[in-house]
N, C-alpha and C positions, 0 to 999 in steps of 0.2 A: 578750518580743520584740515591738516595735511598729514598723511601717513602712507607709507608705501604698502603696508599690509592691509588686507581687507578686514572688515568686521565680521565676526562669527555671530550669526543670528540663529539661536537654537530654539526650535519649536518643541516645547516640553508639554504641550497641551495633552492632558489625559495620560501622561507618562506615569503618574502615580509614584511608585517607589523606584521606577526605572524602566518599565516596559509597558506599553499600551496593551491592555487586555480587551478594551472595547473601542468602538469607532476607529478601528485600525485603517479603514479605507476612507477616512475623512481628512480633508485639508482645509483648515479654516482660512479666513481672509485677513486676520490681524497681522500675521507675520509678513505677508506680502505687502500690506499697507506700510509697515515700517521700512521695508526694502524700497518701496516707492519713494519715500522721502529721501533715503540715502542716494538713490539714483538721481533724483532731481538736484542733489548737491554734488554729484560727481564722485561719490564715495563708493568704493567697491565693497561688496558683501557676498556672503555665501550662507544659504540656509542649511542647517544640519538638524537631523532628528535626534532627540535626547537619547534614545536607546542606542543609536549608532555611536554617539560620542562616548557613552558609558562602556560600550563594548570595545571600541577601537581607539578611543582617545582622539585628540585633535591631530589630524594628519598633515597640517601645514601651519605656517605662522599666521597669526592674526593679531590685530592691534587692540581690539576691544571685544568684549563678550556681551551680547544682548541675549536675554532669555525671556520667553513668554510662556505663561502657564496659569493654572488655577490653584486654588488653595490645596486641593488634593495632590498637587504635583510638587510640593515643597521639598520632599525627600529627594526626588530625582534632581531638582534644581540645585539643592545643596551639594549633592554628590558631584554635579558638573562643575560648580564653582570651585570645589576642592581640587578637581583635576586641573582646572584652569590655573589656579594660583600656584600649582606645582611647576607649571611650565611657562606662564606668561606674566608680565608685570601690569598689563593693561587693565583698565577699569571694567567693572561688571555692572550692567544695568538690567534690571528686571522690570517687566511690564506684564499686562494682562490682568484678568480678574483677581489674581492672588494679591495684587497691590491694594485691594480694598481693605486688607487687614492692617494697612498703614504701618505703624512702627513695628508691629509683630512681623509683617512681611519682610521688612528691611533686616531685622535681626535674625529671623529664622532662615533666610536664604543667604545671609552674610554678604549681600550685595553692597556695592558702593553707593548705589542710587536706585530708587524705584520711580517709575513714571505711572502716576495714578490716573485712571480713567482714560479719556481720549489722549492718544500719544503723538499725533502728527505735529501739532504746533510746539508741544513740549520738546520733541526731538529736534525740531528745527532750531529752537532757541538754545538747546544744549550744544548743537553743532556750532552755532555762531559764537557761543561763549568760550569755545576751546577747552571747556572743562574736561572733556573726555581724554585730552592729551596733556593736561596740566594739573596742577594742584591748587588752582586759584578758586577758593571757595567763595570769594567775593563776587565772582562772575556769575554765580547761580543763585545768590540769595534772594533775588527778585523774580526768579522763574517760578510760576505757579504750577501746581500739580505734580510736585516731586517731593521725595523724602530722601535723605542722605545722611551719611556719617560725616560729621564736620571734622575740622583739623584736630579736635580733641577726641575723635572717635565716638562722639555722642550723637545719637539719632536726632534728626531735626526734620519736621514735616512742615513744608511751606503751605500757604493757603491753597485751597482747591482751585483748579482751573475751570473757568466757565465753559460750558459745552459750546462747541462750534455753532455758528449760525448756519442757516440753510445754505447761504451763498458760500461760506467757507467750506462746509462739508462737501458741497458739489465740486469744489476745486481739487479735492484730494484724489490722487491717482495711485492705485495699487500697482505693484510690479507684476507684469505678466511673465517676463522671461525667466524670473527666478523660480517659476513653478517646476522647471526641469531639475532643480536641485533636490526635489523630493523623488526618491527612487521609485515610488509607486504611483507617480502622477498619472500614468497612462490608464490606470483602472480606478483611481480614487474618485470619490465625490469631491469636487473642487467647489468651494463656496465663493460666490461673487456677491459682495455687499450691495444691496439695493436700498435698504433702509437701515438707519441707525437710530437708536433711542426707542422710547415707548410712548404711546398716546394715553396710557392709563395713569392718570395723575389723581386717582382717588386715594383711599387709604384704608387700612385695616381697622376693625372695631374690636380686635382682641386685645385684652390687657397684657402689657409687656412685663417681663420679669422685674423691672425696676419700679413698677407701679404706674407708669405712664399709660393712659388710655384715651380714646377719642372723647372729646368734650361735646361732640355733636354741635359744633359751632356753625356748621354749614359751609365752611371755607372750601371743602373738597368739591362742592357743587358750583363754585364760582367759575366764571370764564377767564378770570385773571390768574396767570401762573404765579404772580407774586403773592396773591391772596392764598392760593393753595400751598405755596412753599412756606408761608409764615404760619405753620400749624402751631397753635398755642400750646400743644402738648409735645412739640418737637418730634413728631413721629415721621420717619421717612415716607415719602409718597410711593404709590404703586401697591401691587399685591404685597402682602406682608413678607412673603418669603423671597422676594425678588429685589435685586439691587440695580437693575438696569436704569430706572429713572434717576437714581442718585448718581450713577457713574456716567451716564451718557445723555441724559436729558430727554426732551421731547423728540418725537419722530421727525427725521429729515430724510429726504429721498435724493438719490443720485439721478442725473439726467438720463433720459432714455438712450441717447446716442453714446454716452460714456459707458453705460452698461453693455450695450451692443458691441462697441469697439473692444472692450475688455474680453467679452466672451469670444468674439471672433479671433482675437489674438491667442487666447488659450486653446481654442479648438485647432488652430493652425499649428500649435506646438505639440499637439498629440493628445490633449485632454479629451476624454470621451463622456464624462459625466459632470454636468453643471448643476449646482444647486443655487437658486436665487435666494440669497440669505437676507433675513429680516426677522426681528422679533415678531412682527406681524406683516406678512406680504401685502395684506389688504390695506395697510397704511400707506402703500406706495402712492405718492403724489397727492395724498389727502392733505399734506402740509401746504401744497400749492393752493388749496381751496380756502385756507384761512390765513395765508401769508399776508402781511408780515407778522401776524400774531402766531405764537407757537401752537402746535397741535397737541392738546392736552385732554381731549375728550375721545374715549375709545369707541364711541357710537356715532356721534354727529361731527361732521357731515358723513354721509354714506361713502362707501368706497368709490374712488375715482375710476370708474369703469373704462372711460375713454382712454386714459393714460395706461391702465393695465393692459388693455387690448392693443394699444400701439406698441408697447414694449414686447408683448408676447408675439405679435405678428412679425415684428422685425427680427426677433431672435429665431423664430421657427423658419424664417425665410433664408437663414444662413445655409449655404450648401451642405455642410456636413450634418446639419440637423435635418434638413428636408430629405436628405438621402439616407436617413436612419443610421448614420455612422457616429452619431453622438446623441445623448439624451439630456433633456432639460426638465427640471421640476422645481416647484416652489418649496420653501422650507416650512414655515409656520403660518397659520391663520388664526384669527380670533373668531370664535363662533358667532359673536354678536354682529359681525359685519358680513357674514357669509350668507348670501341669498341665492335663489335659483338663477338670477341674472348673472351673478358672479361665477357660479358653477358652470354655466353654459359657455362663458368666455374661456375659462380655464380648460374645459374639456374640448373646446373647439380647437385650441392650439396645442394643448398637451394631453391628448386623449389617453386615458388609462393611467395617468400619472398619480403619484401619491403626494400627500402633504400631512402635516401634523397639526393637531388641535390640542391645546393644553386645557384640560377640564379640571384636573387636580382633585376635585371632590365631587361625589354624587349627591351631596346634600345642598339644597338651595339655601338653607339657613347658614350653613358653614361657609358656602361660597361668598355670601354677603359679608360675613364677619371677616373673611380673609381679605376683602377688597377686590374680589374678582370683577372684571368688566362684563362678564356674562355668567349665566347660571347653567346648571346641568340640562335644563330643558332646551336651552340654546344649542348645546352640544348635540343632543338627540336630534333636534331639527336639522342641524347642519349635516350630520352623517347620513341622514335619510336623503337629503338633497344630493350629497356627493355620490351616494350609491346609485341613485336614479340617473345621474349624469355620467356614470361609468368611472368615477374617480375613487381612489383608494385612500381612505382616511386612516391615519394612525393617531390614536388618542392616548394622551399622557395623564397619569394620575400620580399623586404624591401621598405616600402613607406616613403616618406619625406627625402630621402637621399640627401646630398649635391649634387647639380647639377641637381636635379629633376626639370623638366618643364612640362607644360601641354602636350607637344609633347612626352616626354619620358614616361609620365603616360599613354597616349593613346597607345603607342607602347607596353608598358607592359601589358595593358588590352588585346590588340590584341593577344599577345603571350599566355597569360593565356587561352584565348578561343581556340587558335590554338592547344595547347597541351592537351586540355580537353579529346580527345578520347584515349590518350595514358597513362594517369596517374591515380593514385588513389585519390590524394587530392592536394590542394594548401594551403600553409600556408603563411600568411602575417604578418610581424613584423613591428612595428614602429621603425625607426632609433633611436638609442640611442648613444650619443657620449661616447665612452669608453676611459678612461685614457690610455695613452701610445699607442693609435692608432693615425693615422694621423688626424682623424676627432675629436679628443678628446676635442677640444676647441670650436666646434660648439655648438649652443644652442639646447636644446632638443625641438623637434617639438611638435605641438599640435596633438591631435588624428585625425585619418582620417575622422571621421564624422564631424569635424569642419573645414576641409580643402577640398574644392571642387576638387582640383587637385588630392590629395591622395585618395579621395573618388572614383575616376575613377578606381583606382587599386582595392580598397576594394570591390566595387560593382561587378567587374568581378570575383574576387575570391569567393565571396558569391554565385554568380550565378552558378559557376562551382561546388562548394562543395555541394550545395543543390541537384544538379542533380546527383552527385556521391552517396549521401546518399540514394536516391531513388533506385539506382542500387542495393543496398544491399537487398532489399525486394525479398524474395524467395530463397536467397542464403543459403547454409548450411555452417556454419563457425565453426572452431575449437576454443573453448574459454576455459579460466580457470575461474571457479566460485570463485569470489574474496572476496566479502564482502556483508553484509546485506544491502538490499534496505529498508530503513526506511519508504518509501512511500507505501510499499507492505508487509503486515504482513507475507506472505509466500515466498516472493521473495528475489533475490539477484541481485547484479551488477556483471557482468562478463567482463573480458578483452579479446579482440580478440588476439589470440597468434601472429598473423602476423601484429598487430597494427591496429589502426582505432578507431572509436567511441566506447563508452561503450555500453553494452547490458544489458537491464533489463530482467531478467529471472524469471517468476513466478514459484512457487512450487519447489524451489530448495535450501531451507535453510539447508537441510541435506547433501548438496553436496559441501560445501565450501572447496576449495583446490583441487577439482577434475578437470580434463580436459575432456570436453564433446563436442559433436556436438550440435549446436543450429540452428534452422531454423528461419531466420529473417522474421517477419510478418508485421512490421510497423516501420516507422520513427517517433520517438517521438519528437525529436528536432535536432538541428544541431550537438549535441554532444552525443545523446542517441538513441539507437534502441531498439525495442522490439523483443524478440526471445523466442522460445519454445524449450525445450530439444528434441533432435532428435537422441538419442542413443549415445553410447560412441564412 
C-alpha cells in the first residue's frame, strides 16, 4: 500500500451523537493498537477525536478514514463519514464494538468496510491486499472478520476471524508516540492493554426471546473450549449481557517486559495516569498456567500472583512512578479471584489505588441465571478485603437486566447499602442488548426513573454515592490540574489521580499540567467537588 497522505484514525468512542458527555478523561487502547499496525507497515497516520472533526472538519489531506466506536456512537460516526465523503474519495473503515452489529453496522455507518472483533491481523491483510487504495473486491473475498459493500453496493459479511493465539497476541505492539495526538493526553487516563478476552465461558440460564434456553447438557462445565462452544441451543458463551467472549475469545496476556516498555514510553511522552486494562486484571498470566490450552475457567487456576507481582514491581520502579510524578492503577477484577494475598500484593505496589468489580445484581439466584462467574457474596467478601488493605473498590451494577424482578431489585439495593462502608463508589448502568451476546435480541429497556423496579436500585446507588461525596470534605487529594474552568475566571478543573469526581480549583490557571495536593472544602454536585491548593 502506497499513498503520500496519512490515514485519519478517528476515535469516536463514547462520542454518542457528537460529543463525549462521560469518560472525557479516558483514552482507550484500541486506536493505538491500530496505529501500531500502521507504523509497522511504514504507513503514516494521525489520531483525531470525533468531536474535534465535527467541530473543525478535516484540517489536512488524508488517504483513508478509520473510525472506532461503540453502538451508541453510530450517529457521530455517520456524521463524520458524511463530512469525509464531501471532501475525500478515500475508503472508510469502521472498527470497534459497533461492528458486532454486523450488516446493520455497515449500513448504519455507511462505511465501505467494517473490521469485526480483533483488528490487528485483519488490518494487516487489508494493507497487503491493496483494497484500501483500489476497487479490487476479489482481493478481500477471503479475508475473515470483515464486512463490506461489494461492487453492486450490496452488504457482504465474510466468516468470522478466529481469535489470536496467545503467541500472536503477545506480538502485537500498540503505538506509543501517537498518544500525543490526543490534546488531553497529559491528564487523561491512558489505558494499556494487559489482557484481552475473558475467562468466563459459562452461559446464561435465562430463556431468550426466540425461545432458546439452556438444555442443562453440562457442556458449560467441560474443560474443552470446543465442547463449550458447541452449545446445543446455540447460546453465546459468557455472561448473558456481554459480548467479549464472542468477539475476543479466551483471556490472553501481554509479556511483562512489553507492558513495562509501553508504559515507560508513555510516561516519557508526558502521560501521568496509566490504567492497566483488562476485562479482569486477575486473569493476568493465568493463561500461562494452562497453556497451550485456552483459559476458559474464571476460577481455576487461582490468580498468578508471582507474575502479577513481577509486573507491578517493575512498573512502580519506573522513575516517574516512584517519584510520584505519575499514577498507575488496575482496571477491573473478578471478585471470584480476589483474595487477601492478591489484595496485599496490589496494595504493596499501588497503595490507596482503586479498581472496579462488576457485581451487576445483588441476587444470588439472578447472578447464576445470568451466567456470572461470581455471586454477590463474593463481591461483599472482596470489598471487605480491599477496604482492609487500603484499596478503593468501585462496584458496578446493571438495572433492567433480563430476569430482573422486584425481589432481585430489592436484594440488589440491600447489597448496595451493605457494601457502603467498604467501597468508594457505586456505578449503575442500564442494560443494553449487545450484538453477539446471548441477550442481543432483548428489547432495550426504559430509563430507571420510568421503571419503579429499576428505581429501587438507582435510589440506593444515589443514596450511597451522595454519602461518599460528603466523605471527601476535609481530605487532601493528589490531583492533576487539567483544563480551564469556564465558570471561574481564575480557576481550573482537576482530575483526582486515583479516580473519582472532578475538582474545581480556584486561582490555578497558571498550573495546568501540574500535579498538586488540594484540600476538598465542599461538594458542589454529584460529579464535582471544590478544592483549594494545599502545596505540591
